[in-house]
N, CA, C and O atoms as a GROMACS GRO file, in nm:
protein
  352
    1MET      N    1   1.548  -0.854  -0.665
    1MET     CA    2   1.474  -0.729  -0.682
    1MET      C    3   1.540  -0.619  -0.602
    1MET      O    4   1.588  -0.641  -0.490
    2SER      N    5   1.543  -0.503  -0.658
    2SER     CA    6   1.596  -0.386  -0.589
    2SER      C    7   1.499  -0.345  -0.478
    2SER      O    8   1.377  -0.342  -0.497
    3GLU      N    9   1.555  -0.313  -0.364
    3GLU     CA   10   1.472  -0.268  -0.253
    3GLU      C   11   1.434  -0.122  -0.267
    3GLU      O   12   1.359  -0.069  -0.185
    4SER      N   13   1.486  -0.055  -0.369
    4SER     CA   14   1.459   0.089  -0.383
    4SER      C   15   1.311   0.118  -0.404
    4SER      O   16   1.261   0.219  -0.353
    5LEU      N   17   1.240   0.034  -0.479
    5LEU     CA   18   1.097   0.057  -0.500
    5LEU      C   19   1.021   0.044  -0.369
    5LEU      O   20   0.936   0.127  -0.337
    6ILE      N   21   1.051  -0.059  -0.293
    6ILE     CA   22   0.985  -0.079  -0.164
    6ILE      C   23   1.013   0.040  -0.073
    6ILE      O   24   0.922   0.093  -0.008
    7ASN      N   25   1.138   0.082  -0.069
    7ASN     CA   26   1.175   0.197   0.014
    7ASN      C   27   1.106   0.325  -0.031
    7ASN      O   28   1.061   0.404   0.052
    8LEU      N   29   1.096   0.344  -0.162
    8LEU     CA   30   1.030   0.463  -0.216
    8LEU      C   31   0.882   0.466  -0.175
    8LEU      O   32   0.832   0.568  -0.128
    9ILE      N   33   0.815   0.355  -0.193
    9ILE     CA   34   0.672   0.350  -0.159
    9ILE      C   35   0.653   0.366  -0.008
    9ILE      O   36   0.563   0.438   0.036
   10GLU      N   37   0.736   0.299   0.070
   10GLU     CA   38   0.726   0.312   0.215
   10GLU      C   39   0.749   0.455   0.259
   10GLU      O   40   0.678   0.506   0.346
   11THR      N   41   0.848   0.522   0.200
   11THR     CA   42   0.876   0.662   0.232
   11THR      C   43   0.756   0.750   0.199
   11THR      O   44   0.719   0.838   0.277
   12ARG      N   45   0.696   0.726   0.084
   12ARG     CA   46   0.578   0.804   0.045
   12ARG      C   47   0.463   0.781   0.142
   12ARG      O   48   0.395   0.876   0.181
   13LEU      N   49   0.441   0.656   0.181
   13LEU     CA   50   0.333   0.626   0.275
   13LEU      C   51   0.358   0.688   0.412
   13LEU      O   52   0.267   0.741   0.474
   14LEU      N   53   0.482   0.680   0.460
   14LEU     CA   54   0.514   0.738   0.589
   14LEU      C   55   0.499   0.890   0.588
   14LEU      O   56   0.455   0.949   0.687
   15ALA      N   57   0.534   0.953   0.477
   15ALA     CA   58   0.516   1.098   0.464
   15ALA      C   59   0.368   1.133   0.466
   15ALA      O   60   0.327   1.230   0.530
   16ARG      N   61   0.288   1.055   0.395
   16ARG     CA   62   0.143   1.078   0.394
   16ARG      C   63   0.085   1.057   0.534
   16ARG      O   64  -0.002   1.132   0.579
   17GLU      N   65   0.136   0.955   0.603
   17GLU     CA   66   0.089   0.926   0.738
   17GLU      C   67   0.119   1.043   0.831
   17GLU      O   68   0.033   1.084   0.910
   18GLN      N   69   0.240   1.098   0.823
   18GLN     CA   70   0.278   1.212   0.907
   18GLN      C   71   0.192   1.334   0.877
   18GLN      O   72   0.156   1.409   0.968
   19ALA      N   73   0.159   1.354   0.750
   19ALA     CA   74   0.079   1.470   0.710
   19ALA      C   75  -0.068   1.454   0.749
   19ALA      O   76  -0.143   1.552   0.749
   20ALA      N   77  -0.108   1.333   0.782
   20ALA     CA   78  -0.250   1.305   0.807
   20ALA      C   79  -0.282   1.282   0.954
   20ALA      O   80  -0.380   1.215   0.986
   21LEU      N   81  -0.200   1.336   1.043
   21LEU     CA   82  -0.220   1.307   1.184
   21LEU      C   83  -0.358   1.347   1.236
   21LEU      O   84  -0.405   1.291   1.335
   22GLU      N   85  -0.420   1.441   1.173
   22GLU     CA   86  -0.554   1.485   1.214
   22GLU      C   87  -0.664   1.424   1.127
   22GLU      O   88  -0.780   1.464   1.138
   23GLN      N   89  -0.629   1.331   1.041
   23GLN     CA   90  -0.726   1.269   0.950
   23GLN      C   91  -0.728   1.119   0.973
   23GLN      O   92  -0.648   1.046   0.914
   24PRO      N   93  -0.818   1.071   1.059
   24PRO     CA   94  -0.818   0.930   1.096
   24PRO      C   95  -0.831   0.834   0.978
   24PRO      O   96  -0.769   0.728   0.978
   25ASP      N   97  -0.911   0.868   0.878
   25ASP     CA   98  -0.927   0.780   0.763
   25ASP      C   99  -0.795   0.764   0.688
   25ASP      O  100  -0.756   0.652   0.655
   26GLU      N  101  -0.727   0.874   0.663
   26GLU     CA  102  -0.599   0.870   0.591
   26GLU      C  103  -0.494   0.793   0.671
   26GLU      O  104  -0.415   0.718   0.614
   27LEU      N  105  -0.494   0.811   0.801
   27LEU     CA  106  -0.401   0.735   0.886
   27LEU      C  107  -0.427   0.585   0.873
   27LEU      O  108  -0.334   0.505   0.861
   28PHE      N  109  -0.554   0.548   0.876
   28PHE     CA  110  -0.589   0.407   0.862
   28PHE      C  111  -0.544   0.353   0.726
   28PHE      O  112  -0.486   0.245   0.719
   29TYR      N  113  -0.570   0.427   0.620
   29TYR     CA  114  -0.532   0.383   0.485
   29TYR      C  115  -0.380   0.362   0.477
   29TYR      O  116  -0.334   0.263   0.422
   30CYS      N  117  -0.305   0.456   0.533
   30CYS     CA  118  -0.159   0.445   0.530
   30CYS      C  119  -0.113   0.321   0.606
   30CYS      O  120  -0.032   0.244   0.556
   31SER      N  121  -0.164   0.301   0.726
   31SER     CA  122  -0.119   0.187   0.806
   31SER      C  123  -0.161   0.056   0.741
   31SER      O  124  -0.087  -0.042   0.747
   32TYR      N  125  -0.278   0.053   0.681
   32TYR     CA  126  -0.325  -0.067   0.611
   32TYR      C  127  -0.230  -0.102   0.496
   32TYR      O  128  -0.192  -0.218   0.479
   33LEU      N  129  -0.194  -0.001   0.418
   33LEU     CA  130  -0.104  -0.025   0.306
   33LEU      C  131   0.038  -0.061   0.352
   33LEU      O  132   0.103  -0.146   0.291
   34ILE      N  133   0.085   0.003   0.457
   34ILE     CA  134   0.219  -0.028   0.507
   34ILE      C  135   0.226  -0.174   0.552
   34ILE      O  136   0.326  -0.242   0.530
   35SER      N  137   0.120  -0.223   0.615
   35SER     CA  138   0.122  -0.363   0.659
   35SER      C  139   0.124  -0.457   0.539
   35SER      O  140   0.196  -0.558   0.542
   36HIS      N  141   0.048  -0.427   0.436
   36HIS     CA  142   0.050  -0.510   0.314
   36HIS      C  143   0.186  -0.500   0.245
   36HIS      O  144   0.239  -0.599   0.195
   37LEU      N  145   0.242  -0.381   0.242
   37LEU     CA  146   0.374  -0.361   0.182
   37LEU      C  147   0.478  -0.450   0.250
   37LEU      O  148   0.557  -0.516   0.183
   38ASN      N  149   0.476  -0.451   0.382
   38ASN     CA  150   0.573  -0.532   0.456
   38ASN      C  151   0.552  -0.682   0.434
   38ASN      O  152   0.649  -0.757   0.421
   39LEU      N  153   0.427  -0.725   0.429
   39LEU     CA  154   0.399  -0.867   0.405
   39LEU      C  155   0.448  -0.911   0.267
   39LEU      O  156   0.512  -1.015   0.254
   40VAL      N  157   0.417  -0.832   0.166
   40VAL     CA  158   0.455  -0.869   0.030
   40VAL      C  159   0.607  -0.858   0.012
   40VAL      O  160   0.667  -0.942  -0.055
   41ALA      N  161   0.669  -0.757   0.071
   41ALA     CA  162   0.814  -0.742   0.061
   41ALA      C  163   0.886  -0.860   0.126
   41ALA      O  164   0.992  -0.901   0.080
   42ALA      N  165   0.828  -0.915   0.232
   42ALA     CA  166   0.890  -1.029   0.301
   42ALA      C  167   0.893  -1.154   0.213
   42ALA      O  168   0.973  -1.244   0.237
   43GLU      N  169   0.807  -1.158   0.112
   43GLU     CA  170   0.804  -1.273   0.020
   43GLU      C  171   0.916  -1.266  -0.083
   43GLU      O  172   0.934  -1.359  -0.162
   44LEU      N  173   0.991  -1.156  -0.083
   44LEU     CA  174   1.103  -1.135  -0.176
   44LEU      C  175   1.065  -1.158  -0.322
   44LEU      O  176   1.118  -1.248  -0.386
   45PRO      N  177   0.973  -1.077  -0.374
   45PRO     CA  178   0.936  -1.090  -0.515
   45PRO      C  179   1.057  -1.073  -0.605
   45PRO      O  180   1.151  -1.001  -0.571
   46GLU      N  181   1.054  -1.141  -0.719
   46GLU     CA  182   1.172  -1.143  -0.806
   46GLU      C  183   1.192  -1.016  -0.887
   46GLU      O  184   1.303  -0.992  -0.936
   47SER      N  185   1.089  -0.934  -0.902
   47SER     CA  186   1.103  -0.811  -0.979
   47SER      C  187   1.011  -0.704  -0.922
   47SER      O  188   0.922  -0.732  -0.842
   48GLU      N  189   1.034  -0.581  -0.965
   48GLU     CA  190   0.947  -0.472  -0.921
   48GLU      C  191   0.805  -0.492  -0.971
   48GLU      O  192   0.708  -0.464  -0.900
   49GLU      N  193   0.793  -0.540  -1.094
   49GLU     CA  194   0.660  -0.566  -1.150
   49GLU      C  195   0.588  -0.674  -1.069
   49GLU      O  196   0.468  -0.662  -1.042
   50ALA      N  197   0.662  -0.778  -1.030
   50ALA     CA  198   0.603  -0.885  -0.948
   50ALA      C  199   0.561  -0.829  -0.812
   50ALA      O  200   0.455  -0.866  -0.760
   51PHE      N  201   0.643  -0.742  -0.755
   51PHE     CA  202   0.608  -0.681  -0.626
   51PHE      C  203   0.478  -0.603  -0.637
   51PHE      O  204   0.388  -0.621  -0.555
   52LEU      N  205   0.467  -0.516  -0.737
   52LEU     CA  206   0.347  -0.434  -0.754
   52LEU      C  207   0.225  -0.523  -0.778
   52LEU      O  208   0.118  -0.498  -0.723
   53HIS      N  209   0.242  -0.625  -0.861
   53HIS     CA  210   0.132  -0.719  -0.888
   53HIS      C  211   0.092  -0.792  -0.760
   53HIS      O  212  -0.027  -0.804  -0.729
   54ASN      N  213   0.190  -0.841  -0.686
   54ASN     CA  214   0.161  -0.916  -0.564
   54ASN      C  215   0.092  -0.830  -0.459
   54ASN      O  216   0.005  -0.876  -0.387
   55LEU      N  217   0.132  -0.704  -0.452
   55LEU     CA  218   0.068  -0.617  -0.354
   55LEU      C  219  -0.077  -0.590  -0.393
   55LEU      O  220  -0.166  -0.590  -0.307
   56GLN      N  221  -0.102  -0.567  -0.520
   56GLN     CA  222  -0.240  -0.545  -0.563
   56GLN      C  223  -0.323  -0.671  -0.539
   56GLN      O  224  -0.438  -0.662  -0.497
   57THR      N  225  -0.267  -0.787  -0.566
   57THR     CA  226  -0.337  -0.913  -0.542
   57THR      C  227  -0.365  -0.930  -0.393
   57THR      O  228  -0.472  -0.977  -0.355
   58SER      N  229  -0.270  -0.893  -0.309
   58SER     CA  230  -0.288  -0.900  -0.165
   58SER      C  231  -0.404  -0.810  -0.121
   58SER      O  232  -0.488  -0.850  -0.040
   59LEU      N  233  -0.407  -0.689  -0.175
   59LEU     CA  234  -0.517  -0.598  -0.142
   59LEU      C  235  -0.651  -0.654  -0.188
   59LEU      O  236  -0.748  -0.653  -0.113
   60ASP      N  237  -0.655  -0.703  -0.312
   60ASP     CA  238  -0.780  -0.757  -0.366
   60ASP      C  239  -0.830  -0.873  -0.279
   60ASP      O  240  -0.950  -0.882  -0.251
   61SER      N  241  -0.740  -0.960  -0.238
   61SER     CA  242  -0.778  -1.073  -0.153
   61SER      C  243  -0.828  -1.026  -0.018
   61SER      O  244  -0.929  -1.075   0.033
   62ALA      N  245  -0.758  -0.930   0.041
   62ALA     CA  246  -0.798  -0.878   0.172
   62ALA      C  247  -0.933  -0.808   0.164
   62ALA      O  248  -1.014  -0.818   0.257
   63PHE      N  249  -0.957  -0.737   0.056
   63PHE     CA  250  -1.084  -0.667   0.041
   63PHE      C  251  -1.202  -0.763   0.040
   63PHE      O  252  -1.313  -0.725   0.078
   64THR      N  253  -1.181  -0.887  -0.003
   64THR     CA  254  -1.291  -0.982  -0.007
   64THR      C  255  -1.323  -1.039   0.130
   64THR      O  256  -1.434  -1.086   0.153
   65VAL      N  257  -1.226  -1.037   0.222
   65VAL     CA  258  -1.250  -1.096   0.355
   65VAL      C  259  -1.254  -0.993   0.467
   65VAL      O  260  -1.325  -1.013   0.566
   66ASP      N  261  -1.180  -0.884   0.454
   66ASP     CA  262  -1.185  -0.780   0.558
   66ASP      C  263  -1.318  -0.709   0.551
   66ASP      O  264  -1.372  -0.684   0.442
   67GLN      N  265  -1.371  -0.678   0.664
   67GLN     CA  266  -1.500  -0.610   0.666
   67GLN      C  267  -1.479  -0.459   0.663
   67GLN      O  268  -1.499  -0.389   0.762
   68LEU      N  269  -1.438  -0.413   0.546
   68LEU     CA  270  -1.415  -0.271   0.523
   68LEU      C  271  -1.535  -0.212   0.450
   68LEU      O  272  -1.603  -0.279   0.373
   69SER      N  273  -1.559  -0.085   0.476
   69SER     CA  274  -1.664  -0.016   0.402
   69SER      C  275  -1.616   0.007   0.259
   69SER      O  276  -1.497   0.001   0.229
   70SER      N  277  -1.711   0.034   0.173
   70SER     CA  278  -1.675   0.068   0.034
   70SER      C  279  -1.587   0.192   0.030
   70SER      O  280  -1.496   0.203  -0.052
   71GLN      N  281  -1.615   0.287   0.120
   71GLN     CA  282  -1.535   0.409   0.128
   71GLN      C  283  -1.391   0.377   0.166
   71GLN      O  284  -1.298   0.433   0.110
   72ASP      N  285  -1.373   0.287   0.263
   72ASP     CA  286  -1.237   0.250   0.304
   72ASP      C  287  -1.164   0.178   0.190
   72ASP      O  288  -1.048   0.207   0.164
   73LYS      N  289  -1.231   0.085   0.124
   73LYS     CA  290  -1.169   0.014   0.012
   73LYS      C  291  -1.127   0.112  -0.096
   73LYS      O  292  -1.016   0.102  -0.149
   74SER      N  293  -1.214   0.204  -0.128
   74SER     CA  294  -1.185   0.304  -0.229
   74SER      C  295  -1.069   0.394  -0.186
   74SER      O  296  -0.981   0.425  -0.266
   75GLY      N  297  -1.070   0.437  -0.061
   75GLY     CA  298  -0.964   0.523  -0.010
   75GLY      C  299  -0.829   0.454  -0.010
   75GLY      O  300  -0.728   0.515  -0.045
   76ILE      N  301  -0.827   0.328   0.028
   76ILE     CA  302  -0.703   0.251   0.028
   76ILE      C  303  -0.653   0.233  -0.114
   76ILE      O  304  -0.534   0.252  -0.142
   77GLN      N  305  -0.742   0.196  -0.205
   77GLN     CA  306  -0.701   0.176  -0.344
   77GLN      C  307  -0.653   0.306  -0.407
   77GLN      O  308  -0.554   0.306  -0.480
   78ASN      N  309  -0.722   0.416  -0.380
   78ASN     CA  310  -0.680   0.546  -0.434
   78ASN      C  311  -0.543   0.587  -0.379
   78ASN      O  312  -0.461   0.640  -0.454
   79LEU      N  313  -0.519   0.564  -0.251
   79LEU     CA  314  -0.389   0.596  -0.195
   79LEU      C  315  -0.281   0.508  -0.256
   79LEU      O  316  -0.173   0.557  -0.288
   80TRP      N  317  -0.310   0.380  -0.272
   80TRP     CA  318  -0.213   0.289  -0.335
   80TRP      C  319  -0.180   0.337  -0.476
   80TRP      O  320  -0.063   0.343  -0.513
   81ASP      N  321  -0.283   0.371  -0.553
   81ASP     CA  322  -0.260   0.419  -0.689
   81ASP      C  323  -0.175   0.547  -0.689
   81ASP      O  324  -0.088   0.565  -0.774
   82THR      N  325  -0.201   0.635  -0.592
   82THR     CA  326  -0.128   0.761  -0.584
   82THR      C  327   0.019   0.739  -0.550
   82THR      O  328   0.107   0.798  -0.613
   83VAL      N  329   0.047   0.655  -0.451
   83VAL     CA  330   0.188   0.636  -0.412
   83VAL      C  331   0.265   0.556  -0.514
   83VAL      O  332   0.388   0.558  -0.515
   84CYS      N  333   0.194   0.484  -0.601
   84CYS     CA  334   0.261   0.406  -0.704
   84CYS      C  335   0.286   0.483  -0.833
   84CYS      O  336   0.359   0.435  -0.920
   85LEU      N  337   0.227   0.600  -0.848
   85LEU     CA  338   0.246   0.678  -0.969
   85LEU      C  339   0.395   0.698  -0.996
   85LEU      O  340   0.470   0.745  -0.911
   86GLY      N  341   0.435   0.663  -1.114
   86GLY     CA  342   0.573   0.685  -1.153
   86GLY      C  343   0.673   0.586  -1.096
   86GLY      O  344   0.794   0.608  -1.106
   87THR      N  345   0.625   0.478  -1.036
   87THR     CA  346   0.719   0.382  -0.976
   87THR      C  347   0.746   0.263  -1.064
   87THR      O  348   0.850   0.199  -1.052
   88ALA      N  349   0.654   0.231  -1.154
   88ALA     CA  350   0.672   0.110  -1.236
   88ALA      C  351   0.743   0.140  -1.364
   88ALA      O  352   0.766   0.050  -1.445
   0.00000   0.00000   0.00000
């Protein structure tokens, strides 16, 4: 798999994180997604589609066990959807 997709998404998340220094919720969403991104990337998915699928599956699994508010889950999912636009 090309690392360009992972790098693109990470760059987008880091840019959002920098822009959100005064927005604690957005900072949390960015850091949450960056940690999932790194975990899934470490598994070396075979394709970009597999990477995107695995990351969404990772989020879905975490949402069932992490004690996040509905607002946090929604914010994380919305940010993920936003940074993935045009990547697949």
